[in-house]
Every structure is written in structure tokens, then in C-alpha cells.
C-alpha positions as CSV (number, residue, x, y, z in Angstrom):
1,M,97.7,98.1,83.1
2,K,99.0,100.6,80.6
3,S,100.9,99.1,77.7
4,T,104.5,100.2,77.1
5,I,103.6,101.4,73.6
6,S,101.8,104.3,75.3
7,L,104.8,104.8,77.7
8,I,106.6,107.0,75.1
9,Q,103.3,108.8,74.2
10,N,102.7,109.4,77.9
11,Y,106.2,110.6,78.5
12,E,106.0,113.0,75.6
13,K,102.7,114.4,77.0
14,L,104.4,114.8,80.3
15,L,107.1,116.9,78.6
16,E,104.6,118.9,76.6
17,G,103.1,120.0,80.0
18,G,106.4,121.6,80.9
19,V,105.9,121.1,84.6
20,D,107.7,119.3,87.4
21,L,106.4,116.0,88.8
22,N,105.6,116.5,92.5
23,Y,104.7,113.5,94.7
24,K,103.9,115.2,98.0
25,R,102.6,112.4,100.2
26,K,103.6,108.8,99.9
27,Y,106.8,109.1,97.9
28,K,107.8,112.7,98.9
29,R,109.7,113.3,95.7
30,I,110.0,116.2,93.1
31,I,111.3,115.5,89.6
32,T,112.1,118.7,87.8
33,F,111.1,119.3,84.2
34,D,114.8,119.6,83.2
35,T,115.5,116.2,84.7
36,L,112.5,114.7,82.9
37,S,113.8,116.1,79.6
38,K,117.3,114.9,80.2
39,L,116.1,111.4,81.0
40,Y,113.9,111.3,78.0
41,Q,116.7,112.3,75.7
42,T,119.2,109.9,77.3
43,Y,117.1,106.7,77.8
44,F,113.6,106.8,76.2
45,R,113.7,108.7,72.9
46,H,115.0,105.9,70.8
47,L,112.9,103.1,72.2
48,S,110.2,101.5,70.1
49,F,108.5,99.2,72.7
50,T,107.4,96.7,70.1
51,A,109.0,94.1,72.4
52,N,110.6,94.2,75.8
53,E,113.3,96.8,75.9
54,E,116.6,97.0,77.9
55,I,117.9,100.3,79.2
56,K,121.4,100.7,80.6
57,V,121.3,103.5,83.1
58,S,124.0,105.4,85.0
59,K,124.5,105.1,88.7
60,E,123.2,108.7,89.1
61,D,120.0,108.1,87.1
62,K,119.1,104.6,88.2
63,D,116.8,105.5,91.2
64,I,114.9,108.1,89.3
65,V,114.4,106.0,86.2
66,I,113.1,103.1,88.4
67,F,110.8,105.6,90.1
68,L,109.4,106.9,86.9
69,L,108.9,103.5,85.4
70,R,107.4,101.8,88.5
71,V,105.5,104.6,90.2
72,H,104.5,107.2,87.5
73,F,104.1,104.9,84.4
74,R,103.3,101.7,86.3
75,Q,105.4,99.4,84.1
76,W,106.7,95.9,85.0
77,I,110.5,96.1,85.1
78,E,113.3,93.9,86.1
79,V,116.5,95.4,87.5
80,E,119.9,93.8,87.4
81,G,122.7,96.1,88.3
82,F,122.5,99.1,86.0
83,N,120.4,97.2,83.4
84,I,116.6,97.7,83.4
85,T,114.4,95.5,81.3
86,V,111.0,97.2,80.6
87,Y,108.3,94.7,79.7
88,K,106.0,95.5,76.7
89,D,103.0,94.1,78.6
90,F,102.4,94.1,82.4
91,P,102.1,90.4,83.5
92,Q,98.8,89.4,85.1
93,Q,99.9,86.3,87.0
94,F,102.8,86.0,89.4
95,E,104.4,83.1,91.2
96,V,105.7,83.3,94.7
97,I,109.4,82.5,94.7
98,K,110.1,83.2,98.4
99,E,107.6,82.6,101.2
100,V,105.6,85.7,102.1
101,N,104.7,85.8,105.8
102,K,104.2,88.2,108.8
103,Y,108.0,88.4,109.3
104,N,108.9,89.8,105.9
105,H,105.5,91.4,105.0
106,Y,103.9,92.4,108.4
107,F,100.7,93.5,106.7
108,T,100.0,90.2,104.9
109,P,96.7,88.5,105.8
110,R,98.2,85.0,105.6
111,T,101.3,83.1,104.5
112,F,101.8,82.7,100.8
113,V,103.9,79.7,100.0
114,V,106.5,79.2,97.3
115,G,104.8,78.2,94.0
116,E,101.5,79.8,94.8
117,V,100.0,81.8,91.9
118,L,98.7,85.3,92.5
119,F,96.9,87.8,90.2
120,Y,97.6,91.5,89.6
121,S,94.7,93.8,90.6
122,N,94.6,97.5,91.2
123,S,94.9,98.5,94.8
124,V,91.4,99.6,95.9
125,Y,92.6,102.1,98.5
126,G,95.8,103.3,96.8
127,S,97.9,102.1,99.7
128,C,100.4,100.1,97.6
129,N,104.0,101.5,97.4
130,F,105.0,100.6,93.8
131,L,108.6,101.3,94.6
132,N,108.6,98.2,96.8
133,G,106.0,95.9,95.3
134,I,102.6,95.4,93.6
135,P,99.1,94.6,94.7
136,L,98.3,90.9,94.2
137,A,95.1,89.0,94.8
138,E,94.5,85.3,95.5
139,S,91.7,85.4,93.0
140,L,90.0,87.9,90.8
141,E,86.6,87.3,92.3
142,P,85.3,90.3,94.3
143,V,84.6,90.0,98.0
144,E,81.0,88.7,98.4
145,G,78.5,91.6,98.2
146,T,81.0,94.1,96.9
147,T,82.9,94.9,93.7
148,I,86.2,95.0,95.7
149,I,89.0,92.5,94.9
150,A,91.1,92.0,98.0
151,T,94.8,92.6,97.4
152,T,98.0,92.5,99.3
153,Q,101.2,94.3,98.5
154,I,103.9,91.7,97.7
155,N,107.4,93.0,97.3
156,Y,109.3,92.4,94.1
157,G,112.0,90.1,95.5
158,Y,109.3,87.6,96.5
159,I,107.5,87.1,93.1
160,K,108.2,86.5,89.4
161,P,105.9,86.8,86.4
162,K,104.3,83.5,85.4
């Protein structure tokens, strides 16, 4: 996972390009260059990311800032009201805090019980919706005979960093 120190550098490179962000398929969202510039000046310009940072966002900007941090920059964040905590490092282990089963995650291969530890791994097929959750694996061992690590999207409300 990218470190948040590079978040500011990546954001600045994004602004240097002078283009809109266009997510045509899964997220169906366009973020204009003017909006990106405004958000940078308002929320990101003064951050150092030498430690976890807290951003207080307005009601109007909340959804788009969350989208940028989770989807575009792939950062681990916690949201409480209009306060967003951006973690310096993306956690690698997560604990299940609410049972994950077929009723709340219809696509899960099995039930994950409270207290179970899961590991972050990139989604092999790019099917994870990072606005809702992250791809987690039972172990970091590849499926026998492949280099693929099997993951399941677990939604944010069901996990916490370990």
C-alpha cells in the first residue's frame, strides 16, 4: 500500500496534470480539476503526514474527500462525523468486529466470526469497491498451484485495524 507521505506528492502530481479525474465504470464519478485544486488548498496543503493526520471537512466536501482518499489514493481512513483521520501507514492486519456472513455480505465464501484476524491483500480481479470495504484474505499464502491470494471484500463497519 502507498504510504501517506507520498499522498501529498501524488496529489501535487495530479494537479500538475491539470486534468479532471474520470471514473467511468465502477464508481461513475467525475471530479473536475477546479474541485481537486480547491480541495487541495482547503484540506491537504498544510499536512505533513509524519504521523496520522486529522482533517475536519465540510458537509459539502465530505463525500468527495472520502472518495479521493479511499478510492484514488487508497489510504486507510476512519470517519467520525465530519472528522476524517488519515493513517500514515495502511494497516496490514484487521480484526472482525461484527460477524460477516451471507446476509450482510452476500458474496462471502464463508462466515467470518468476531475476533478473527484477516490480512490486507490486493484484489486480484479489481472487483473490490473501496468506497465500501477492502479486500482481505484469511492468509497470505497463495492458492495451491498459483500466485493468487484469495480475498473477500469486507465492508468497513465490520473490521478494525489490529
